[in-house]
Structure formats: C-alpha cells, structure tokens
C-alpha positions in Angstrom: 15.7 -52.4 -36.9 15.6 -48.6 -34.6 14.5 -46.6 -37.8 11.1 -49.5 -37.8 10.7 -48.5 -34.5 10.4 -45.1 -35.5 8.2 -45.4 -37.8 6.0 -47.4 -36.2 6.0 -44.8 -32.9 4.7 -42.2 -35.9 1.9 -44.0 -36.6 0.8 -44.9 -33.1 -2.3 -42.6 -32.0 -2.8 -41.8 -28.8 -5.9 -41.8 -27.6 -8.1 -37.9 -26.5 -9.8 -38.4 -23.3 -12.6 -36.3 -23.3 -13.4 -33.4 -21.3 -16.1 -35.6 -18.8 -14.2 -38.3 -18.5 -11.2 -36.2 -17.0 -14.1 -34.6 -15.0 -15.5 -37.8 -14.1 -11.3 -39.5 -12.9 -10.7 -36.2 -11.1 -14.2 -36.2 -9.3 -13.8 -39.9 -8.3 -10.0 -39.2 -6.9 -11.2 -36.5 -4.5 -14.9 -36.6 -4.3 -14.9 -35.5 -0.8 -13.6 -32.3 -2.1 -16.9 -31.8 -4.4 -18.8 -32.7 -1.4 -18.0 -29.8 0.6 -18.7 -27.5 -2.4 -21.8 -28.5 -2.6 -23.5 -26.4 0.0 -22.0 -23.2 -1.4 -22.6 -24.2 -5.0 -26.8 -24.4 -3.7 -26.7 -21.6 -1.9 -25.5 -19.7 -5.5 -27.9 -21.7 -7.7 -30.9 -21.0 -5.3 -30.4 -17.6 -4.1 -28.5 -15.7 -7.1 -29.4 -17.5 -10.3 -32.9 -19.0 -9.6 -34.0 -15.3 -9.1 -32.6 -14.5 -12.0 -36.2 -15.6 -14.2 -37.9 -12.4 -12.9 -35.5 -10.4 -14.4 -38.0 -10.4 -17.5 -40.3 -8.3 -15.6 -38.1 -5.3 -16.3 -39.0 -5.7 -20.1 -42.6 -6.1 -18.8 -45.3 -4.6 -17.3 -45.8 -6.4 -14.3 -49.7 -7.3 -12.8 -49.3 -9.2 -9.8 -52.8 -10.5 -10.2 -51.3 -12.1 -14.3 -48.1 -13.2 -12.7 -44.9 -12.8 -14.7 -45.8 -14.8 -17.5 -49.3 -13.2 -17.6 -47.7 -9.4 -18.1 -47.5 -7.7 -21.0 -44.2 -6.9 -23.0 -43.6 -3.2 -23.0 -39.9 -4.0 -24.4 -37.5 -1.2 -23.4 -39.8 1.3 -21.8 -39.0 1.3 -18.0 -35.2 2.0 -19.2 -36.5 4.8 -21.7 -38.1 6.7 -18.4 -35.7 6.8 -16.4 -33.0 7.8 -18.3 -35.7 10.8 -19.5 -36.6 11.1 -15.4 -35.6 14.5 -13.8 -33.9 12.1 -11.1 -31.5 10.4 -13.4 -28.0 12.7 -14.1 -28.8 13.8 -10.1 -28.7 9.6 -9.2 -26.1 8.9 -11.2 -23.9 11.7 -10.3 -24.6 11.1 -6.4 -23.5 7.0 -6.9 -20.5 8.0 -8.8 -19.1 10.5 -7.1 -20.1 8.7 -3.3 -18.2 5.4 -5.2 -15.4 7.1 -6.4 -14.9 9.0 -2.8 -15.0 5.3 -1.0 -12.4 4.0 -3.7 -10.0 6.6 -3.1 -9.6 5.9 0.3 -8.9 2.0 -0.9 -5.1 2.1 0.5 -6.3 2.9 4.1 -6.6 -0.9 5.2 -3.1 -1.5 3.2 -1.5 0.7 5.3 -3.3 -0.4 8.2 -1.9 -3.8 7.4 1.6 -2.9 6.8 1.9 -0.8 10.5 0.2 -3.3 12.4 2.6 -6.2 10.9 5.6 -3.7 11.9 4.6 -3.5 15.5 6.7 -5.9 17.5 4.4 -5.7 21.5 2.7 -8.7 20.9 0.1 -7.1 23.6 -0.1 -3.9 22.4 -0.8 -5.3 18.6 -3.4 -7.6 20.2 -5.2 -4.9 21.2 -4.8 -2.9 18.2 -6.1 -5.1 16.4 -9.0 -5.9 18.4 -9.8 -1.9 18.6 -10.0 -1.4 14.7 -11.5 -5.0 14.2 -14.9 -4.2 16.5 -16.5 -1.7 14.6 -16.8 -4.0 11.7 -19.6 -5.8 14.6 -21.5 -3.4 15.5 -24.7 -3.6 13.3 -25.5 -0.2 10.7 -28.9 0.9 12.1 -26.6 0.9 15.6 -23.8 3.8 13.5 -26.2 5.9 12.5 -27.7 5.7 16.1 -24.0 7.1 16.8 -23.6 9.2 14.4 -26.8 11.0 15.0 -26.1 11.1 18.6 -22.7 12.7 18.2 -23.5 14.9 15.2 -26.7 16.3 17.0 -26.7 20.0 17.2 -27.5 21.3 20.3 -26.3 18.0 22.8 -23.7 15.9 20.1 -20.4 15.9 21.2 -19.0 17.1 18.2 -20.7 20.2 18.3 -19.7 21.0 21.8 -16.2 20.4 20.9 -16.5 23.6 18.5 -18.8 25.5 20.8 -15.8 24.9 22.9 -13.6 26.5 20.8 -15.9 29.0 19.6 -17.6 27.8 16.5 -20.8 28.3 16.0 -23.0 24.8 15.7 -23.6 22.8 12.3 -26.3 20.9 11.2 -23.9 18.3 10.2 -26.8 15.8 9.0 -29.2 18.6 7.3 -26.3 20.3 5.3 -26.2 18.3 2.1 -22.4 19.5 1.6 -21.4 17.2 5.1 -23.7 14.0 3.7 -20.7 12.4 1.6 -18.0 12.7 4.0 -20.6 11.9 7.2 -21.2 8.5 5.1 -17.6 7.9 3.9 -15.5 8.3 6.7 -18.3 6.8 9.6 -18.0 3.3 6.7 -13.7 3.6 6.9 -13.9 3.5 10.6 -16.6 0.5 10.7 -14.4 -1.5 8.4 -11.0 -0.5 8.2 -9.5 -3.4 10.6 -11.7 -6.0 9.1 -10.9 -5.2 5.6 -7.1 -5.0 6.7 -7.3 -8.5 8.0 -6.6 -10.4 4.3 -3.8 -8.1 3.8 -1.9 -9.6 7.2 -2.8 -12.6 6.3 -0.7 -12.0 2.5 2.0 -10.6 4.8 2.2 -13.4 7.1 3.1 -15.5 3.7 6.1 -13.6 2.8 9.1 -15.5 3.0 11.1 -14.6 5.7 14.6 -15.2 4.5 13.8 -12.2 2.3 13.8 -9.8 4.7 16.8 -11.2 6.7 18.9 -11.1 3.6 17.6 -7.1 2.7 18.2 -6.6 6.4 22.2 -7.8 6.1 22.4 -5.7 2.4 21.8 -2.7 5.0 17.8 -1.7 3.8 15.6 0.1 6.1 12.3 -0.8 7.3 10.8 1.4 5.1 12.3 0.0 2.2 11.7 -3.2 3.2 8.1 -2.5 3.2 8.3 -0.7 -0.4 10.4 -3.4 -2.0 9.8 -6.7 -0.2 5.8 -6.5 1.8 3.9 -4.3 -1.1 5.0 -6.8 -3.9 4.6 -9.5 -1.8 0.7 -8.2 -1.3 0.1 -6.4 -5.0 -1.6 -9.6 -5.8 -4.3 -9.3 -3.3 -4.5 -5.7 -3.6 -5.1 -6.3 -7.8 -7.6 -8.9 -6.7 -9.6 -7.2 -4.0 -9.6 -3.8 -5.9 -11.4 -5.3 -9.0 -13.7 -6.6 -6.5 -14.8 -3.3 -5.1 -14.4 -2.0 -8.6 -17.0 -4.6 -9.9 -19.5 -2.9 -7.2 -18.6 0.5 -8.2 -22.1 1.5 -8.5 -23.2 -0.8 -5.2 -22.6 2.1 -2.2 -24.8 0.8 0.7 -28.6 0.7 0.6 -29.3 0.5 4.2 -26.9 3.1 5.4 -27.5 5.8 3.1 -31.6 5.3 3.5 -31.1 5.8 7.3 -29.0 9.0 7.2 -31.4 10.6 4.0 -33.7 13.0 4.9 -34.9 16.0 2.8 -32.5 18.7 3.2 -29.6 16.1 2.2 -31.5 14.2 -0.3 -29.4 16.3 -3.0 -26.3 14.7 -2.6 -27.7 11.6 -0.5 -30.1 10.4 -3.1 -28.5 7.4 -5.0 -29.8 4.2 -7.3 -30.0 2.5 -4.7 -32.5 4.3 -2.5 -34.5 5.2 -5.9 -35.1 1.4 -6.5 -36.7 1.6 -3.1 -38.8 4.4 -3.4 -39.8 3.1 -7.1 -40.6 -0.6 -5.6 -41.3 -0.7 -2.6 -43.0 2.0 -1.7 -44.7 3.1 -5.0 -45.1 -0.7 -6.2 -43.7 -0.1 -9.6 -42.7 -3.4 -9.4 -40.9 -3.5 -13.5 -39.6 0.7 -13.5 -37.5 -0.5 -10.1 -36.5 -4.0 -12.0 -35.4 -1.9 -14.8 -33.7 0.2 -12.6 -31.8 -2.5 -10.6 -30.9 -4.5 -13.9 -29.0 -1.3 -15.4 -27.1 -0.6 -11.9 -25.9 -4.4 -12.3 -25.0 -4.5 -15.9 -23.1 -1.4 -15.2 -21.2 -3.4 -12.5 -20.9 -6.6 -14.7 -19.1 -4.3 -17.4 -16.9 -2.8 -15.0 -16.2 -5.7 -13.5 -15.1 -7.5 -16.8 -12.8 -4.6 -18.2 -10.8 -3.7 -15.0 -10.2 -7.3 -15.0 -8.9 -7.6 -18.6 -6.6 -4.6 -17.8 -5.2 -6.2 -14.3 -4.5 -9.2 -16.7 -2.8 -7.4 -19.2 -1.3 -4.5 -17.6 0.3 -7.0 -14.5 -0.7 -10.5 -14.8 -2.9 -10.8 -11.8 -6.9 -11.3 -12.4 -9.9 -13.1 -11.0 -10.2 -15.3 -14.1 
C-alpha cells in the first residue's frame, strides 16, 4: 500500500504558476503599497524615460524647423568631432581630477557620523548636528556669493587674515591652481553634515547588546567603533560608494559655472560646462546631446562595473 502511494506521488504533476499570476496575487494582497509607489513610478517615467526619445538628436543634425524626425542622420559625426576637438583632453582631465578629489574625501561623512554617534551630551550633540546640517539648505548661488566675499583679494576675510600675519594677498578665484581646492572643500562644508545622516541612521540600527558584550570583554571605545560600528554600516558605505561612482563624471554644473572665469578656465572647464556652452549658448543641440550622452554612458559603465566588483568581493551591491 505504501509503495503504491509512493508511485502515485511520483506521477503527480504540480502545475507551475506563471509570473503574471504571482504578480496579480501579490498585487491584490497589497495593492495599497502599489498605489503609494505609483507617483514615484510616474515621475521617473515622465521626466527620466520619456525624454530619452530625444537622445536620437545626438546622431542627427538637429534643426528646430524640421523637428527630430525630419532632421537628417549623421551617425557618429558629433562624437568624432568631440573626440578630435582641442578641448577634449582638457575637459576629460579636469572632470576626472575634480571627481577623484571629491571621491578621496568620501570617508569624511562616515568619520563625522561615528563621532556624533559617540557623543553622550544630548544638548551638545543636537547643536553639533544642527551646525553641520544647516549649510545643506543654503542655495548654491548663496554659497558661491559667500566664497567670492570671503576670498576677495582686498576686503575678503581670508586675505585680511593672511596680510595680518605678514603674507601677501592671494587672488584665489583668478588662480587656476586654487580652483579645485575651493570647489571641493566648499562642497565638503556644504554637504558634510547632511551626508552623515544616513550613516547615523545605520548606526542606530546596530544591536546595543554587541557594545555591552564588548565592554564586558574590556574593548575600548575605538575597538568597538572598529569592530562593531564600522562592520555594521559597511553595507551602507558600499551602496553609497557605488552611487557616488555612478555619478563620477557629474561634478556639479551650477557651482562650476558660477565660480568659473577666463583666468581659471584651465582647471574649471568640465564636460557639463562645455555642454552648456555648446548647446544653450551656441545652439549646437546635436553636438551637445552627443557630449552629454557620452558622459552618461561613462557613468553607467562605471556604475555597472563597480556594482559587479562590490557584489563579488563583499556580497553588497545595488542589485
């Protein structure tokens, strides 16, 4: 009897459930969550995916009176023109150096978050957080205005301090050698506190019993940070690092443009400012679209590559 039941089970065919049926079942079970998700999906669809239709002008000689469909195809002519242009290597060099400079300072928000997490004085901790978060809410235009005022060669606070100690006035904004330092460190001042929030949230999720056990074993505060806090937020660090690398070639168009002048253009010319000049100021829409597409493709390639490396080496990735 038992043998017959075993044979019968072997011949029973379990019907496969299609993916659409699974999705329908999950949708009916939690349709409210999909309704909440709908506005975000519509936003990305309307403002990020639909405009991709216009990418074809990068391969056309776009003329406004003929429209996108009516404009003639030119293939990769605009890309070839950009690669052979006089400014190509200068733009690539300046963009990469600025991005690398910013990437080297990636650990600063992590250090700030670890420091704030160890503060025991609640009032001082709130004051420190407010002080570091506040610059994030200042617009880029205001920040650049503050930089111009502070670095003014005659009346600026920085030059006043330099001359007070017997030094010579420095024309910071007119010197190409100072541009990268001004751009990057002013960005650190503006975004450091805000960038640390997500690490503080990750630190709050670490089990406090781990710290209690480490204290019982005689671990110092530094050892607990090194062996409990850092491993606890490591997945968050990897994800944010991948996202930063995914925007490696995007260094902040507005701020570069506002700080840029003819005297510091040797180090301040980046791909985004060149796209603005060629596309909006000179009306070379197809040429500018080709440069922008080239820039985006590099970012996508970097994102996919580093996501793959992170998944293979640390089992942490975006997907």
